[in-house]
Structure formats: structure tokens, C-alpha cells
C-alpha positions as CSV (number, residue, x, y, z in Angstrom):
1,M,0.3,61.9,40.0
2,R,-1.3,63.1,43.2
3,I,0.6,65.2,45.6
4,S,0.3,62.6,48.3
5,E,1.6,59.9,46.1
6,M,4.5,62.1,44.9
7,G,5.4,62.8,48.4
8,R,5.4,59.1,49.2
9,A,7.5,58.3,46.1
10,I,10.0,60.9,47.2
11,R,10.1,59.5,50.7
12,Q,10.7,56.1,49.3
13,T,13.5,57.3,47.0
14,D,15.2,59.2,49.8
15,T,14.9,56.2,52.1
16,G,16.6,54.0,49.2
17,R,19.2,56.4,48.7
18,A,20.1,56.6,52.5
19,W,20.2,52.9,52.7
20,W,22.5,52.7,49.8
21,R,24.6,55.6,51.4
22,Q,24.7,53.6,54.6
23,L,25.8,50.4,52.9
24,A,28.5,52.2,50.9
25,S,29.8,53.8,54.2
26,Q,30.0,50.5,56.0
27,L,31.9,48.9,53.0
28,L,34.3,51.9,52.8
29,A,35.0,51.7,56.5
30,Q,35.8,48.1,56.2
31,V,38.3,48.8,53.5
32,V,39.8,52.1,54.7
33,R,39.8,51.5,58.5
34,P,42.7,48.9,58.4
35,W,44.7,51.0,56.0
36,H,43.9,54.1,58.3
37,G,45.2,52.2,61.3
38,R,48.2,51.3,59.5
39,V,49.2,54.8,58.5
40,K,48.6,56.3,62.0
41,P,49.6,53.5,64.6
42,Q,49.0,54.3,68.3
43,M,51.8,53.4,70.6
44,A,51.0,53.4,74.3
45,Q,54.7,53.6,75.4
46,P,57.9,53.9,73.4
47,A,60.2,50.9,73.2
48,G,63.8,51.4,74.1
49,L,66.7,50.3,72.0
50,G,68.7,48.6,74.8
51,V,71.4,51.2,74.9
52,E,71.6,54.0,77.4
53,D,72.2,57.7,76.9
54,L,72.2,57.6,73.1
55,P,71.9,61.4,71.9
56,G,69.4,62.9,69.4
57,G,66.5,60.8,70.5
58,V,67.8,57.8,68.5
59,G,67.6,55.4,71.5
60,Y,64.1,54.0,70.6
61,T,62.9,51.1,68.3
62,P,60.6,52.4,65.6
63,T,56.9,51.6,65.6
64,G,54.8,51.1,62.5
65,A,57.9,50.1,60.6
66,A,60.1,46.8,60.7
67,A,63.6,47.2,62.0
68,A,66.5,45.0,60.9
69,L,69.2,44.4,63.5
70,V,72.7,43.0,62.6
71,L,75.2,41.3,64.8
72,H,78.7,39.9,64.2
73,T,79.7,38.0,67.4
74,Q,78.0,36.1,70.2
75,Q,79.5,38.7,72.5
76,D,77.4,41.4,70.8
77,F,74.4,39.3,71.1
78,E,74.8,39.0,74.8
79,A,75.5,42.6,75.3
80,W,72.6,44.0,73.3
81,I,69.7,41.6,72.6
82,P,68.6,40.9,76.3
83,A,68.7,44.5,77.2
84,L,66.7,45.4,74.1
85,L,64.0,42.7,75.0
86,M,63.9,44.1,78.6
87,D,63.1,47.6,77.3
88,W,60.4,46.2,75.0
89,L,58.9,44.2,78.0
90,A,58.5,47.5,79.8
91,G,55.8,48.5,77.4
92,G,53.9,45.3,77.1
93,Q,54.0,41.7,75.9
94,V,56.6,40.4,73.6
95,L,56.5,37.4,71.4
96,V,60.0,35.9,70.3
97,L,60.2,33.6,67.3
98,G,63.2,31.3,67.2
99,A,64.6,29.1,64.4
100,D,65.4,26.3,66.8
101,A,64.8,25.4,70.4
102,G,68.4,26.0,71.3
103,Q,68.4,29.7,70.5
104,L,65.3,30.1,72.7
105,D,66.8,28.2,75.6
106,A,70.0,30.3,75.2
107,L,68.0,33.5,75.4
108,L,65.9,32.4,78.4
109,A,69.1,31.6,80.3
110,T,69.1,35.4,81.3
111,P,67.4,35.6,84.7
112,A,65.2,38.6,84.0
113,L,64.0,37.1,80.6
114,R,63.2,33.8,82.3
115,A,61.2,35.5,85.0
116,A,59.2,37.5,82.2
117,H,58.5,34.2,80.6
118,D,57.3,32.5,83.6
119,A,55.1,35.5,84.3
120,G,53.6,35.2,80.7
121,R,54.8,38.6,79.6
122,L,57.5,37.0,77.3
123,R,56.1,34.2,75.0
124,A,58.5,32.0,72.9
125,C,57.5,30.1,69.7
126,L,59.4,28.3,66.9
127,L,59.6,29.4,63.3
128,P,62.0,27.0,61.6
129,A,64.1,27.9,58.7
130,A,61.9,25.9,56.4
131,A,58.9,27.8,57.4
132,Q,60.8,31.2,57.0
133,R,61.7,30.1,53.4
134,R,58.1,29.3,52.5
135,L,57.3,33.1,53.1
136,R,58.7,33.9,49.6
137,Q,55.9,31.8,48.0
138,E,53.2,32.1,50.6
139,G,53.9,35.7,51.6
140,V,54.0,37.5,55.0
141,A,50.3,37.3,55.2
142,A,50.3,33.6,55.9
143,L,52.6,34.3,58.9
144,A,50.4,37.1,60.2
145,G,47.5,34.7,59.8
146,E,49.2,32.1,62.0
147,L,50.2,34.6,64.6
148,R,46.6,35.8,64.9
149,R,45.4,32.3,65.5
150,A,48.1,31.9,68.0
151,G,46.8,34.8,70.1
152,H,49.2,37.5,68.7
153,D,47.6,41.0,68.2
154,S,48.9,44.5,67.4
155,A,49.6,45.2,70.9
156,T,52.3,42.6,71.3
157,A,55.8,43.3,70.1
158,L,57.4,40.7,67.7
159,F,61.0,39.7,67.6
160,L,62.3,37.2,65.1
161,L,65.4,35.8,66.6
162,D,67.3,34.6,63.6
163,A,65.9,35.8,60.1
164,H,68.7,34.4,58.0
165,A,66.4,32.0,56.2
166,V,64.1,34.7,55.2
167,L,66.7,36.3,52.9
168,A,69.2,33.5,52.2
169,G,69.1,32.4,48.6
170,A,66.3,34.8,47.8
171,S,66.2,36.5,44.4
172,V,66.1,40.3,43.9
173,A,62.4,40.1,43.1
174,Q,61.5,38.0,46.1
175,V,63.6,40.4,48.3
176,R,61.6,43.3,47.1
177,R,58.3,41.6,47.5
178,L,59.0,40.4,51.1
179,A,60.2,44.0,51.9
180,R,56.9,45.5,50.7
181,Q,54.8,42.9,52.4
182,V,56.7,43.4,55.7
183,R,56.3,47.2,55.4
184,R,52.6,46.9,55.0
185,W,52.2,44.4,57.8
186,S,54.3,46.4,60.3
187,A,52.4,49.6,59.4
188,G,49.4,48.2,61.2
189,L,51.2,47.2,64.4
190,R,51.1,49.3,67.5
191,R,54.3,47.7,69.0
192,P,57.8,47.1,67.4
193,L,58.7,44.5,65.0
194,A,62.3,43.6,64.6
195,L,64.1,40.9,62.6
196,L,67.6,39.8,63.8
197,F,70.5,38.9,61.5
198,P,73.3,37.1,63.5
199,L,76.1,36.9,60.9
200,H,78.3,34.9,63.3
201,R,75.8,31.9,63.2
202,W,76.0,31.6,59.5
203,S,79.8,31.9,59.2
204,E,80.3,29.2,62.0
205,G,77.6,26.9,60.7
206,G,79.2,26.7,57.2
207,T,76.0,27.7,55.4
208,G,78.1,29.0,52.5
209,Q,76.3,32.4,52.8
210,D,78.6,35.5,52.7
211,P,78.1,37.4,56.0
212,A,79.3,40.7,54.4
213,G,76.9,40.1,51.3
214,M,74.0,39.4,53.7
215,A,74.7,42.6,55.6
216,Q,74.5,44.5,52.4
217,L,71.4,42.8,51.5
218,V,69.8,43.7,54.8
219,T,70.7,47.3,54.4
220,T,68.9,47.6,51.1
221,A,65.9,45.4,52.1
222,F,64.7,47.4,55.2
223,D,64.0,51.0,55.9
224,H,65.4,50.9,59.6
225,V,68.8,49.1,60.0
226,A,71.0,49.0,63.0
227,Q,74.3,47.1,63.5
228,L,76.2,46.4,66.6
229,R,79.9,45.4,66.1
230,T,82.8,45.1,68.4
231,Q,86.1,46.3,67.0
232,A,89.3,46.9,69.0
233,E,87.4,45.9,72.2
234,E,84.9,48.8,71.6
235,P,81.3,48.1,70.9
236,C,80.1,50.4,68.2
237,L,76.3,50.8,67.2
238,T,75.8,52.0,63.6
239,L,72.4,53.2,62.6
240,Y,72.4,53.0,58.8
241,R,68.9,54.5,58.7
242,W,66.9,55.3,61.8
243,D,64.6,58.0,63.3
244,G,65.7,60.5,65.8
245,A,64.0,63.3,67.7
246,S,64.7,65.8,64.9
247,G,64.3,63.5,61.8
248,A,66.1,60.7,60.1
249,V,69.7,59.6,60.9
250,A,71.8,58.0,58.4
251,Q,75.3,56.4,58.7
252,A,75.8,57.4,62.4
253,R,78.3,55.4,64.4
254,Y,78.0,55.5,68.3
255,G,80.9,54.4,70.4
256,L,79.6,52.3,73.4
257,Q,81.1,51.0,76.6
258,P,79.7,48.7,79.4
259,L,77.4,50.4,82.0
260,S,79.1,50.5,85.3
261,P,78.1,47.8,87.8
262,Q,76.7,50.4,90.3
263,V,74.0,51.3,87.8
264,N,73.4,47.8,86.1
265,D,72.3,45.2,88.5
266,G,73.1,42.5,86.0
267,S,69.9,40.7,86.2
268,A,69.3,41.3,82.5
269,G,72.9,40.8,81.6
270,P,75.3,43.4,80.6
271,R,74.0,46.8,79.2
272,L,75.7,49.3,77.1
273,R,75.9,53.1,77.2
274,Y,77.0,55.8,74.9
275,S,80.7,56.7,75.5
276,G,80.6,60.1,73.9
277,S,82.1,59.2,70.5
278,L,80.1,59.9,67.4
279,S,81.1,59.5,63.8
280,Q,79.1,59.9,60.7
281,G,79.5,59.0,56.9
282,E,80.1,56.0,54.9
283,W,83.8,56.8,55.5
284,P,83.4,57.8,59.1
285,T,84.4,61.2,60.2
286,L,84.7,62.0,63.9
287,V,81.9,64.4,65.0
288,A,82.2,64.3,68.7
289,A,84.6,62.8,71.3
290,P,85.3,64.0,75.0
291,D,89.0,64.1,74.5
292,A,89.4,64.9,70.8
293,D,91.9,67.7,71.5
294,T,94.1,65.7,73.8
295,V,97.6,64.5,72.7
296,Y,99.7,62.0,74.5
297,A,103.3,62.0,73.6
298,T,106.4,60.0,74.7
299,L,109.3,61.9,75.8
300,A,111.5,60.7,73.0
301,S,109.1,61.8,70.3
302,V,109.5,65.4,71.4
303,A,112.9,65.3,72.8
304,D,114.3,67.7,70.1
305,Q,111.7,70.4,71.0
306,R,112.3,73.2,73.5
307,R,108.5,73.8,74.0
308,V,105.4,71.6,73.4
309,P,101.8,72.9,73.6
310,P,100.6,73.1,77.1
311,T,97.7,70.9,76.5
312,W,99.8,67.9,75.6
313,R,100.4,65.1,78.0
314,I,104.1,63.9,78.0
315,V,104.8,60.5,79.4
316,A,108.2,59.0,80.1
317,D,108.1,55.8,77.9
318,Q,105.9,53.4,76.0
319,H,104.8,51.7,79.3
320,A,103.6,54.8,80.8
321,L,101.7,55.7,77.6
322,A,99.8,52.6,77.6
323,E,98.6,53.3,81.1
324,A,97.9,57.0,80.3
325,T,95.7,56.1,77.4
326,A,93.6,53.3,79.1
327,Q,90.4,55.6,79.0
328,A,91.2,57.5,75.7
329,V,88.4,57.7,73.1
330,G,89.3,60.3,70.4
331,A,92.7,61.4,71.5
332,T,96.0,61.4,69.5
333,V,99.1,59.4,70.5
334,L,102.4,60.4,69.3
335,L,105.2,57.7,69.3
336,D,108.9,57.9,68.5
337,A,110.0,55.5,65.7
338,G,113.3,54.9,67.6
339,E,116.1,52.6,66.5
340,P,115.7,49.7,63.9
341,E,116.8,47.1,66.5
342,R,113.7,48.1,68.7
343,F,111.3,48.2,65.9
344,E,109.4,45.1,67.1
345,E,108.6,46.7,70.3
346,L,107.2,49.6,68.6
347,A,105.2,47.5,66.4
348,A,103.8,45.5,69.1
349,L,102.8,48.7,71.0
350,V,100.9,50.1,68.0
351,H,99.1,46.9,67.6
352,R,98.2,46.6,71.3
353,L,96.9,50.2,71.3
354,R,94.9,49.7,68.2
355,S,93.4,46.4,69.4
356,S,92.4,47.7,72.8
357,R,91.4,51.3,72.1
358,P,88.5,52.9,70.1
359,L,88.9,53.3,66.4
360,S,88.8,57.0,66.9
361,L,92.1,57.1,68.7
362,K,94.7,58.5,66.4
363,I,98.2,56.7,66.6
364,V,101.1,58.7,64.9
365,V,104.6,57.5,64.6
366,R,107.4,60.2,64.2
367,E,110.8,59.6,62.8
368,T,113.3,61.4,64.9
369,R,116.7,59.7,64.4
370,R,116.5,57.0,61.8
371,R,114.4,56.7,58.7
372,L,111.8,53.9,58.5
373,R,112.1,51.6,55.5
374,V,109.0,51.2,53.3
375,H,108.2,47.8,54.5
376,S,108.5,49.0,58.1
377,E,106.2,51.9,57.5
378,Q,103.8,49.5,55.9
379,V,103.6,47.1,58.6
380,L,102.9,49.9,61.2
381,L,100.0,51.1,59.1
382,R,98.7,47.3,58.8
383,L,99.0,47.1,62.6
384,G,96.9,50.1,63.3
385,A,99.0,53.2,62.9
386,T,97.1,56.3,61.6
387,S,100.1,57.8,60.0
388,V,104.0,58.1,59.8
389,I,105.6,61.4,60.0
390,Y,108.8,61.6,58.3
391,R,112.1,63.1,59.9
392,E,112.3,66.0,57.3
393,I,108.9,67.4,58.4
394,G,109.3,70.1,61.0
395,F,107.5,70.4,64.3
396,S,105.2,73.3,63.2
397,R,104.1,71.1,60.3
398,L,103.6,68.1,62.6
399,L,101.3,70.3,64.8
400,R,99.1,71.2,61.8
401,M,98.9,67.6,60.6
402,I,97.9,66.5,64.1
403,D,95.2,69.2,64.1
404,E,93.9,68.2,60.6
405,S,93.7,64.5,61.7
406,R,91.5,65.1,64.8
407,A,88.5,64.0,62.8
408,L,90.0,60.7,61.4
409,V,88.5,57.4,62.4
410,H,90.6,54.2,61.6
411,A,88.9,52.5,58.7
412,R,91.5,50.0,57.5
413,E,91.4,46.4,58.6
414,V,93.9,45.6,61.4
415,E,96.0,42.4,61.5
416,T,94.9,40.1,64.1
417,D,98.2,38.4,64.6
418,C,101.1,40.9,65.2
419,A,103.8,38.2,65.0
420,A,102.7,37.0,61.6
421,A,102.4,40.4,60.3
422,L,106.0,41.1,61.4
423,R,107.3,37.9,59.7
424,G,105.7,38.8,56.5
425,H,107.1,42.3,56.4
426,S,110.5,41.4,57.9
427,V,113.7,41.0,55.7
428,E,116.5,38.6,56.4
429,P,119.7,40.2,57.7
430,V,121.5,39.5,54.3
431,R,122.8,42.1,52.0
432,G,125.2,42.5,49.0
433,Y,126.6,40.0,46.5
434,L,125.3,36.4,46.3
435,A,126.3,33.6,44.1
436,P,123.5,33.0,41.5
437,G,122.1,29.9,43.2
438,M,122.0,31.5,46.6
439,F,120.6,34.7,45.0
440,I,117.7,32.8,43.5
441,A,116.9,31.1,46.7
442,Q,117.1,34.2,48.8
443,V,114.7,36.2,46.4
444,E,112.2,33.3,46.3
445,D,112.2,33.2,50.1
446,A,111.6,36.9,50.3
447,L,108.6,36.5,47.9
448,A,107.3,33.7,49.8
449,R,107.4,35.4,53.3
450,S,105.8,38.6,52.0
451,R,102.9,37.0,50.1
452,G,99.6,38.6,50.9
453,T,101.2,41.7,52.6
454,G,100.9,43.9,49.6
455,L,104.6,44.7,49.7
456,E,106.2,45.6,46.4
457,H,109.7,44.5,45.3
458,C,111.9,45.2,42.2
459,L,114.2,42.9,40.3
460,V,116.4,44.7,37.8
461,H,118.7,43.1,35.3
462,L,121.3,45.6,34.4
463,L,122.9,44.8,31.0
464,L,126.7,45.7,30.9
465,L,128.2,47.7,28.3
466,P,130.6,45.7,26.1
467,S,133.6,47.7,27.6
468,V,132.8,47.1,31.2
469,A,133.9,44.2,33.3
470,H,131.7,42.3,35.6
471,L,133.9,42.6,38.6
472,D,134.2,46.3,38.3
473,A,130.4,46.8,38.1
474,L,130.0,44.5,41.1
475,R,132.5,46.5,43.1
476,A,130.8,49.7,42.3
477,C,127.6,48.3,43.8
478,R,127.0,49.0,47.5
479,A,124.2,47.3,49.4
480,L,123.2,49.8,52.0
481,R,120.3,47.9,53.6
482,D,119.4,44.4,54.5
483,G,117.4,42.7,51.7
484,D,119.3,44.6,48.9
485,L,121.0,41.7,47.1
486,F,122.9,41.4,43.8
487,S,124.3,38.8,41.6
488,A,125.5,38.4,37.9
489,D,125.1,36.3,34.8
490,A,127.1,36.4,31.6
491,A,125.1,39.5,30.4
492,G,125.1,41.7,33.3
493,V,124.2,42.4,37.0
494,Y,121.0,41.3,38.9
495,V,119.7,43.5,41.7
496,F,116.9,42.6,44.0
497,L,115.5,45.5,46.2
498,F,113.2,44.2,49.0
499,G,110.2,46.5,49.6
500,C,111.1,48.9,46.8
501,T,108.4,50.4,44.7
502,Q,109.0,51.0,41.0
503,A,108.5,54.8,41.6
504,D,111.6,54.8,43.9
505,L,113.7,52.5,41.7
506,D,115.8,55.1,40.0
507,D,116.8,56.9,43.1
508,V,117.7,53.7,45.0
509,L,119.9,52.4,42.1
510,A,121.6,55.8,41.9
511,R,122.5,55.6,45.5
512,M,123.6,52.0,45.3
513,F,126.2,52.5,42.6
514,S,129.3,54.6,43.2
515,L,129.4,55.3,39.4
516,P,126.7,56.7,37.2
517,L,124.7,53.8,35.7
518,E,125.3,55.0,32.2
519,Q,129.0,54.5,32.7
520,C,128.4,50.8,33.3
521,F,125.2,49.7,31.7
522,G,123.5,50.1,28.5
523,A,120.0,49.0,29.5
524,Q,118.0,47.6,32.3
525,L,115.0,45.1,32.5
526,V,112.7,45.8,35.4
527,D,110.3,43.3,37.0
528,A,108.0,44.8,39.7
529,S,105.3,42.2,39.9
530,R,105.5,38.9,41.8
531,D,104.8,36.9,38.6
532,G,107.4,38.9,36.6
533,I,110.1,38.4,39.2
534,A,109.3,34.7,39.5
535,A,109.5,34.4,35.8
536,A,112.8,36.3,35.6
537,L,114.2,33.8,38.3
538,D,113.1,30.8,36.2
539,E,115.0,32.2,33.2
540,L,118.1,32.9,35.4
541,R,117.9,29.3,36.8
542,A,117.6,27.9,33.3
543,L,121.0,29.2,32.3
544,G,123.9,26.9,31.8
545,P,126.8,27.0,34.3
546,A,129.1,28.8,31.9
547,D,126.6,31.8,32.0
548,L,126.4,31.9,35.8
549,P,129.9,32.7,37.2
550,D,130.5,32.9,40.8
551,F,132.5,36.0,41.9
552,S,132.3,35.3,45.8
553,P,136.0,34.4,46.0
554,L,137.1,37.6,44.2
555,L,134.9,39.9,46.2
556,L,135.7,38.3,49.6
557,Q,139.1,37.1,49.3
558,P,141.5,38.8,51.9
559,G,143.9,40.1,49.2
560,T,141.2,42.2,47.4
561,A,139.3,43.2,50.7
562,S,140.6,46.8,50.6
563,R,139.5,47.3,47.1
564,R,135.9,46.1,47.1
565,V,133.0,48.1,48.2
566,D,131.7,46.9,51.6
567,T,128.8,44.9,51.0
568,G,127.7,44.6,54.6
569,H,127.1,40.9,55.0
570,A,129.0,38.3,56.6
571,P,131.4,36.5,54.3
572,S,130.0,33.1,55.2
573,S,126.7,34.1,53.5
574,S,128.2,33.9,50.1
575,A,131.7,32.7,50.2
576,V,130.9,29.2,49.2
577,P,129.9,29.0,45.6
578,P,127.0,26.7,44.6
579,Q,127.8,23.2,43.5
580,G,127.8,22.4,39.8
581,L,128.8,25.9,38.7
582,A,131.6,25.4,36.1
583,Q,134.4,28.0,36.1
584,P,135.0,29.7,32.8
585,P,138.6,30.0,31.5
586,Q,140.9,32.9,32.4
587,A,141.7,35.8,30.2
588,P,144.5,38.4,30.4
589,P,143.6,41.8,31.9
590,D,143.7,45.0,30.0
591,K,145.6,48.1,31.4
592,S,143.0,50.4,30.1
593,A,141.1,49.8,33.3
594,T,143.2,52.2,35.3
595,D,141.0,55.2,35.4
596,L,137.9,53.1,36.4
597,Q,139.9,51.2,39.1
598,R,140.9,54.6,40.6
599,A,137.3,55.8,40.6
600,L,136.1,52.5,42.4
601,A,138.9,52.9,44.9
602,G,137.7,56.4,45.8
603,D,140.2,58.3,48.2
604,D,142.1,55.1,49.3
605,A,144.6,55.3,46.3
606,T,147.4,53.7,48.3
607,A,145.3,50.6,49.2
608,V,144.3,50.1,45.5
609,P,147.3,50.4,43.3
610,D,146.9,50.1,39.6
611,G,149.4,48.8,37.1
612,N,151.5,52.0,36.7
613,E,151.8,52.6,40.4
614,A,153.0,49.1,41.0
615,G,155.6,49.3,38.2
616,D,153.9,46.6,36.1
617,A,153.7,47.7,32.6
618,T,150.9,45.2,31.8
619,G,148.6,46.6,34.4
620,A,148.3,43.3,36.3
621,E,147.6,43.0,39.9
622,P,150.6,43.1,42.3
623,A,151.8,39.9,43.7
624,G,149.9,39.0,46.7
625,A,146.8,40.7,45.7
626,G,145.9,38.5,42.8
627,A,148.1,35.3,43.2
628,D,145.1,33.2,44.1
629,I,142.5,34.6,42.0
630,P,140.4,31.8,40.6
631,A,139.3,31.2,37.0
632,A,136.1,33.0,37.7
633,A,137.8,36.3,36.9
634,V,137.6,35.8,33.2
635,L,134.8,38.2,32.7
636,T,136.5,40.8,35.0
637,A,139.3,41.0,32.5
638,R,137.2,42.2,29.6
639,P,138.5,45.5,28.1
640,I,137.0,48.6,29.7
641,G,136.9,51.4,27.3
642,R,137.1,55.0,28.4
643,T,134.0,55.9,26.3
644,R,130.8,56.4,28.2
645,K,127.8,54.9,26.6
646,R,124.6,56.4,28.3
647,L,121.4,54.9,28.8
648,S,118.8,56.1,26.3
649,S,116.5,58.9,27.3
650,E,113.9,56.3,28.1
651,R,116.6,54.5,30.1
652,A,116.0,51.5,27.9
653,Q,113.7,50.0,30.5
654,T,111.7,47.0,29.5
655,H,109.0,45.9,31.9
656,R,108.0,42.3,31.7
657,E,104.3,41.8,31.8
658,A,102.9,39.4,34.3
659,P,101.7,36.2,32.8
């Protein structure tokens, strides 16, 4: 080959290679450029989140990634969404997609948004629920194509006003596929993209969708999730996953409050601002609050102390306390438990404070004079109290407990109806012995009233020793509190304890009986579940009249009043025996009961004479004390031996299993 021909061939080869390189570069640019633009979007101006003064640079909507916004009430919608869209409009055009025309009309009722719509900066279009559901099959690319044909470009922010139908009813695979497609699509946008999930619209519309389940699904499907929820009249913005100035933020809760009218002109509706309260974690822990070290205490709660810390604020009474804590955020409130007859006032105050103050406010109730019963303590906790400080705890320990609780945030659900909560936890002012029929009715009423409250009750069937008489065992039983009831059948004594847990049962029974249980009873059957108590009452109701004696006339008649232990309830509550109860035949008494009768009588020996002191060799009751004793006394005259048969080491407890 000549040199000239070789040069021409090289030149041709180089030209061909250059052409192919140019073609390959063009093809590669067409493939890579869109993905390159998606990876590094350029945003002309940050878009605000619609909330003022949020710390840490979290007050901006992310760009290049879709954001999911969750709401719980219409009030939350009105307080947040118009302000958020106004922040977006400050950086350019915004396109709003609504599921129906009513949603768009309600949004454009805000004067500032209506003006932006009339000026062409805010556009509104429909994306019905049926079209949202088709995205599962057609994919997000179909929606992106429709928006491009409608004039939407990457410089226009996109807000989906109600994205319920996008996820409702979707399978796990569909949710994952949609999340990937939305993630790729939003990566190529230079303005924000947000999907709103208003939970209140689904619950009110009867869609059958569980709002709590949908909220959990949203938090798993999107990378950026924010939720606004008003609790105890305090709006709280929760950023489950968000971007801040120094990196990612997770599980952060920001307390909010309305912006002052002097700053907000109201044209875009109300605006919210950060109140200074910040908590973090799945179980929130208070990180910051302007008054976290402040303690408000009523005078009665510290009346037994000579000195209190100088930083505490002491107020005269509960009314003054409500006024003093009007602007409290993370402070501690110390209340006196007071007297039982004023418990409803205390409960109402606790509920009012919890319902109208931030959840970071601590409400501590201190016992000073009387102990609270278990059900009273429980209703205070359900109404919003942080803790109850027992009377045995000293003031120095109280100071440490208050200091240790400064980071607490109330996380329990609060009862919305204070009166209903009090009714469910209240106990009827009845105590002591009741005839079997009245006993069954009273226990069933207590179970019905406390249903759904979580209160625990105990029903105990104490089986008498063969040598112990029913009447002596009943006289040894002292009902010290309302709701403590007892009755009897042929085998022994039934005791019902309102609001008593099984862990406290032994101590309560020991206090109720003036004699050791082992001296009167050989075993006990315990029912601590609602189903078990109901089954035991059915068994008691099914007994025949001969097995259900009524001891009311004996325990309440004037001739024996000095002998019986005071049951603490009005005689009218159990003086009339139920109809249809047959009276068993009478049996002669036994003079071996002398020692036990003296023990039952206590120190009042002259008021309770036994057979020897009365000069009666048979041990019978003196005239006037037992002349009118009815035939129901037959079981009380059973011989009482002096031998003490103790309960077994396991106390012979048998726990009925709930059916």
C-alpha cells in the first residue's frame, strides 16, 4: 500500500471512530443526563414548612424527595396546610391535586390562596380516588406524563391534597413498588413534592380504613414523614424522619402555639410557631422546655414543711393554681390529695389541667392526710396525673422524684369524659354484710360500672372450719371501706373487695378479720378475673334456699348491736332479707364458744357477757339479748372447738380459671 493511500485509510478510520465516539456520547448523555439531574437537583429557593422558628434547620420541606404529611383533625388542617402552601408560593408556582372539588373549594376559601389562584401562581386540578388507585397498576410514570401534558414541569411544586386512595387497600408489594417509583420521580424535581394523609376524613367518612394502621403504613412507605396532631389543646409537630441543618432528625416532637395576631395578619389563616418544647424518642423524653425547672405547688401540698425550695411557686388553692399555670409548658404541678369527700374536685382539676396544658406538663398528686384507694389512684392516672406520691414518702424523697421526672412527657391516653371515668371508678357507699341476694346484685353492679376501666376486684370464698360457727366468723369480719362486702352460704363466707388486686389480697384480709384466718377457715377460693367472679356468682345464685341463710336480723338487731363488729353501713341496706329464702331449723348452742366470744368482744367484756358470766350453765344468751333471734341462727350454734386448724402453707388457695 502506498503511503498516501495508507494515510487516507488512517484518516478514514479515525473519522469513523470519531463518529462512533460522538454517537456514543450523545446516547450516553440522553441516558445519564436525566439521572444526573435527579441525583443533584437545583432548587432556586428553599420552601418553608409552614411553622415559624423551628430549631435545627428543620423548618423546610425537602426537595428531591417526596414528603408525607399526616393530619388528625380538620383543625390541624386549617392551622398548617394554608400556611405551608403560602411558604411554597414564595418560591414559585404550586400545583394542588384534590380528590374532589369540595376539597379544593375549601382550600381556596383562604383569602391569600384565592388571590394566588386568581393570579395564576396556584393551580388546582382533580385527581379522583379512582385515578389514584390506578397508579398501582399503571405506575407513577403515567401520572408524571399526564402532568407534563397539563403543563407541569420540574420547577412547579406539587401537593396531593388527599392521598388516601394511593395506599388504601394496597398490598405490601404494591406499596413498595409505589414508594420506589415516587422516590425516583421526586429525585428529578427542583421543587417540593408532598402527599397529604388526613386521617380524620377517612374515620368520619366510614371508609373502614383504620387511621392508626394507615399512619403506620405511611411512616414505612416514605423517607420523609411529618405529623401534626393537637393533644391537650397543644399542637405538636412530629418529624418521624426529616432533614435538618446538621443531618437527619428522627422521632422529634416540637410543641407549637399560635402565632400572635400582631405578627400574623391572618390573610393566610392562622400560623403556628415553636413553643420551646422539644421531646425525642419513640417514648418521648423532654429535651428542652423554657420552664422545665419550675414547680407550682398548692399550699395544702406543702403545709407540713417548714421550708420549700426558693424556686417553687406556692399558690393558695386549686383555683389560683389553674391561673398560675396558664402558660406552663414543661413545669411540674404538685397537688394535695385532700379528703375523700373532695376527691371529685381533685379529679376534675387533674383532668382540666391535662386537657388544656402541654403533655410535657407534669401533674403530681401527693397524699398528706388520707391514703387514696387503689381505684382513686387509678382514675387520677387515667385522667392525666403523672404520678401519685404516697404519704409514707418523705419530702426529701419527693424532691428527688420531682427532679427525676422533669424529662417525662405524658404518653398515656387521657379520658375525654371526666364524669364517665369517675362513674366507672367510683364505688357505692355500701359496706359490710349483705344478704346473699343483695350481695350478688351489688357485686354484679360493681362489675358492670367498672367495665372497661382496667380495675381489678377480688371475690374470696372462705371455707369455714367444721368447729367454727358462721355468725362468729361474720362478726369477726370488719368492712373498713366502701365496696368491701361479705355474705355467707352453707360452706363459708364470701368476701368481695372492690379495686383490690390479688397481690394485696392477703394483707387486706388480715386487716378485715379481727382473728387470724387460720382460726376460722380451712381454705379459700379466690377469683380475681371478671369472668371468674361472674361464674362464682352464678354458682352462688344456683344454690337452694337452705344453703343461703340470711344473717341480717342477727347482725343488726338491737339486742346484739354491742357484740357485733361495726360494719359501717346503714342497717336499711341489708336489714330486709331477700324474698324466697327459707329459714333453717334452730339448733342448741354450745358453751365451748366462750373463749372465741370473748375474743370477738375485744375489751368490751361487760357488753358481751358469755354463759358463765350470766350465770347460765348452758352458755345460752341472756334474756333480752337473744329472745327474738330468728331461726337463721342455726348455723351459728355449731360447736366451736378450741383447736386451731391452720391454712396450709400454700393457704389452700384455688384460683378459678376464666372460661
